[in-house]
N, C-alpha and C positions, 0 to 999 in steps of 0.2 A: 504494500500500500504506500502511496506517495505521502511523504512526510512534510513537504514544503510547498509553498505557493510560488509560482513563477511571477516575475516582475516585468518580463519582456513584452513588447508590443506585438500585436498580430499584423501590423502594417509594415511593409518593406520600406525603409527609408528611401526618399526620392533619389539621393545620390547613388545608392546601390542599384536602384531600378534603372536609372539612366546608364550607369556603367555597364550593366548586364545587357541592356538593349544595344548599346554601341558595340560591345564586344561580339554579340551574336550577329548583328548586321554586317560588321566588317569581316568576320570569319566566313560567313555564308557567301559574301561577295567573292572572296578569294577562292573558296571551295567550289563555287560554281564556275568561275572564269578559268581556273587552271585546267580542269579536265577538258573543257570545251576547246581551249587553245591547243592542248596536247593532242587531242583527237584530230583536229584539223591539220596540224603540222605533220602528224604521223601518217596520214593517208597518202596514197599515190596521187599524182597530178590528175589523172582521170577521175579517181574516186572523189578527190577534193572538189573538182569542177561540178560533178554530179550532185554532191552533197550541198554545195553552195546554192543550188537551185531550190533546195527544200528549206523554206523559211522555218525559223524556230517558233515553238510555242513556249510561253512562260507561265508559270503558276506562282503566285504570291500568296502566302498564308500569313495571316495576322490575327492574333487573339491573345488569350490570357491562359497561363498554366500555373499550377501550384505544386511545389515540391517541399519536402521537409526543410525547415529553417536551417538545420545542420544535421549531419548524420547522427541518428539516434533521437532526434527531436520528435515531439508529438504535436508540434504546431506546423501549419503550412504557411509558406510565404508566396506571394504572387510574383510572377515575372513575365516578361513579354514572350509570347509564342510566335516566333517569326521563322519563316522558311521561304526559300526561293529556288525553284527548279526550272530547268530548261531542257527541251528535247527537240529533235528535228521532225518536221512534218507531222504525221499522225502517229508516230511512235508513242507508246504509253510512257508516262512518267516513271522513272526508276523508283522502286520501293525503298523507303527509309523508315525504320522504326522510330517512334517518338523519343526513345531514350538513347538513340545513337549519339556518339560524340561527333564533333565536326571533323570528319575524315575526308581525305582526298585519295582516290584510288589511282595510284601511279602505275602499278603493274597489274595487268589482267591477262589470265591465261587459263583456258579450260574450266571455266566456272569459278576459278580462284581470283581473288583481288587482294592487293596489299598496298598500304600507304601510310603516311603520317596522320596523326590525329591530335586534336586539341580539345581541352575541356577546362572547366573551372568549378571551384566551390567558393561561395561567398564567405566572408569572414564570420567567425563565431566570437561573440563577446560574452562577458560575464552576464550582461543584461539579457542576452538571448537565452542563456541557460536558466538564469534565476538565482545564481549564487556566484561567489567569488572564485572563478577559475581563470587561468591565463587565456588571453586572447589568441585565437588562431587566425592569422592574417588571411587575406584573400589569396586563394590558391589557384595558380595558373598551371595547368597540367599539359605535358606534351608526351607523345608516345607513338605507338604503332597499332594498326588495325589489320586483321586478316579476316576474310570472309569467303564463304563458298556457297554458290547458288546451284541447287539441284533443280534445274528447270526454272519455271516461273512461279512455282508454288511452295518452295522450301528454301530457307536460308539459314546457315549457321555463321556466327560471327564472334570474334574475340577481340577485346581491346586491352592493352597494357599501357598504363600511363604513369608518369613520374611527376610529382609536384615540384616545380622549380621555385615556387614561392609558397608561403603558408605552411601547410602540413609537411611538405617535403618528403613524403613517403611514396610508396608504390601502391597502385590499386589496379585490379584487373576485373573485367566483366566478360562473361561468356554467356551466349544465349542462342536460341534457335527460334525461328518464326515460320509458322504455316501461313501462307498468303493465298487468299481467295479474292479474285477480282474479275470484273468485266471491263477490260481495257481501263479507261479513266472514268467510266460511269460510276463505279463504286469499287471500294477495296476494303477488305477486312483482314486483319492479321492478329495472331495470338501466339504466344510462346513463352517458355520458361527462361529464367535468368539466374545466374550464380555470380556472386560478388566475392572477391578475395582482396585482402589488404595486408600489408606488412606491419612489423612492429612500430615503425615510426608513424605511420598513419594512425594506428590504434592508439599510440601514446597521445597524439594530438586531440583525438575526439573521444576516447573512451577511458583512458587512464587518469588516475588521480595521484599526482606526485605526493610523497610524504610532506613536503614543505607547503603544499596547498590544502592538505586535509583539514587543518584547524580552521583556516579562514572560510573554507567552503562548507564545513560541517559534514563532509563526506569521508568515509574511510579511505585510506590509501589503497590504490588498486593498480595493478600492472597488467594491462591487456596485451596479450601476445598476438602475433600475426596468424593468419589462417583464413578459413572460410568465414566471411562476414555476414552474408545474407543469401537467402534464396527466395525466389518469387516468380512473378509473371507480368507480362505487359500485353495489352490489347489495344488495337486502334481501329477506327472506322472512318472512311472518307467517302463522301458521295456528292454527286453533282446535282444541283437543282435545275441548272440550265447549262448552256454551252460555256458560259463565263463563270457563274457563281456556284459555290459548293460549300460544304462544311467538313471540318476535320476534328475528330474527338478522340481522346485516348484516356486510358486508366492504367495505373501501375501499382503493384503491391510487392513489397519486400518484407521478409520476416528476418530480423536480426537473429543470429545464432551464436553459439559458443560464448567466448568471454566478451564479445561486443554486447550481446543481449544481457549479460550478467553485470555489466558495468554499473556502479552506483549512480553514475550520471544518468544512464538510461532508466534504471530502476526508480530513481527518485524524481527526476525532472523530465523524463522523456518517455519513449515507448519503443518496444521491439517491433511494433507494427508500423511500417513505413508506407504511407499512401501518397499517391501523386495522380494528377489528372490535368487535362487541358481541353480547351474548346477554341477553335479558330475558324475564321471565314476565309475561303479560298477564292481567288480571282484568276482566271486563265485568259491570256491575251496574246496577241502578236504585236511586235514592234520592230519596224525596219531599222530604227536607230540603234536599238539594243543588238540587233543582228550584226551591225557594223562593228560594234564594240568587241564582240566575241569572235 
């Protein structure tokens, strides 16, 4: 039973919201432009000429999503739900799960794809938790992603990321998705997730150092690395018209092992980690954007 009352606000500070929006928008612009450029440059002269005759379709998604305030929190914080996709002609938009990091597929062969990936975690303050614990700074993560598509209806994917700021630990996510779709008219996906993290990541979010125990009122606790959580993610996208549609997702993770047993989680948070989002999609063509890419 929880013994203390949180003092943190349920509203994401405006500076964090704007920072997150700017980071997402900038990363998505790079992630969209680089593969398109690489694809065009890698094609033969004949193929490139033929492809240039096919104008691109673009899809912009904008909405609001909610994720735990920090790993182990029982409070949700809002953030922008932004995505931008581009395809040639009438080709269906590429499937992306809502919890994918911002990856760029540089190498593609036989259903496999590999490339770099970016992600981030917002800062965690003592006010967020509700007791005196050290601040975990904003965490910018870089790493790699590998995926395998078995036809159009099944995908497995793994991410491994290193925090270069903030928690400075390693975190990995593995998952699989069953994908059902009718071109771009509608798409439904669902699949399991498994999260792993190392000692340094656990120390940042789940451990209580002996020197912090007295001020926080929590017992000292040393969380070791290993499997952090297991869960599932589902998404649904459908078109109302040729231009307008809706994109919705839900996600659940259950903390396990010593992450779930952390006194921070037991007293101020929850082992049940929920997330979800809802966005409006707009599909269009734009000759000026075609020239940019």
